[in-house]
C-alpha positions, 0 to 999 in steps of 0.5 A: 512500495517495498514489496516486489511484484512477483514475476509471472510464470508464462504457460508453455508457448505463451509469451510473458506479460509485457506489463511486467518488467524484469528486475533489470528493466525495472532498475533502469526505469527506477533510475529515470522515471517516477513510478505510479503506485497505489496504496490502501489504508484498510479500515473497518466501518460501522453501519453509519460509515464511521471508521472504527478501526484502521488496519496496519500490516506487519512485515519483515524487511530483507534485513530481518527487521520488523516494520509496519506499513499499509497495502501498496504496489505498482500500477502496471502498464494497461491496468486501471487504478481500480484494478491495481488497487483491487489486485494489491488489496487481495495480494496483501489481505487475502481473497476473503478481505472483501474490500469495498472500492468506491464507485469513483476511485478518487484518492484520499491523498497523493504521496510523493516518495523520494530516494533522498531523505529530507526531500519530503515526508515520504522516502523510498531509497529505490526510486522516485514514486508517486502514490495514490492513497485510498481509504478502503473499507474491508468487510471480510476476513483478512489473512495477509499473504506475500510478505505481510505477516499479519494485520493489526486492527486498532482504533484510529487514535491508537493508529495515530500514536507515536508508537505506531507512526514511528514504526511505519516504513517510508514515512507512511505514519504521516498518512495514518495521522492525516487520515485520523485527523480528517476523521476529527479524532486526532 
């Protein structure tokens, strides 16, 4: 949820996409309303659908600190949850990731982010946000783009280790632990 969406560049004679907010408009909205996000925990599965690896992104913050996170981003006005999920997976993992979106997109978990630490397990100092969190099998080659530097694939037990969980931004380590626990591997 720290990844800003790039401003689209309109073609000559074309009006900008009304689904995008300027930085000023977005700041005003963030002060008044919770925003809807999607997040995806990329996984590799075997032939039986058992999760064998969990993918965690490595990013650099604006302050130059390295942090771990998962795929995340806003749902745009007029965009379906499925479209937003696919857009952010492609943006963060690259076009050859080949995510397998479920036939009926039902989130694994709903995470509520607050700007004030201590109001819940998840924080985002910029805003109050509600995120639909999905577990998405990925079958292709991941080449992170945008501000993601790399993706690290690890066994579920390692993804839930304190070394990884404590390094996750905004409390997202709790999402990894919840996933590994739901797999019966915690």
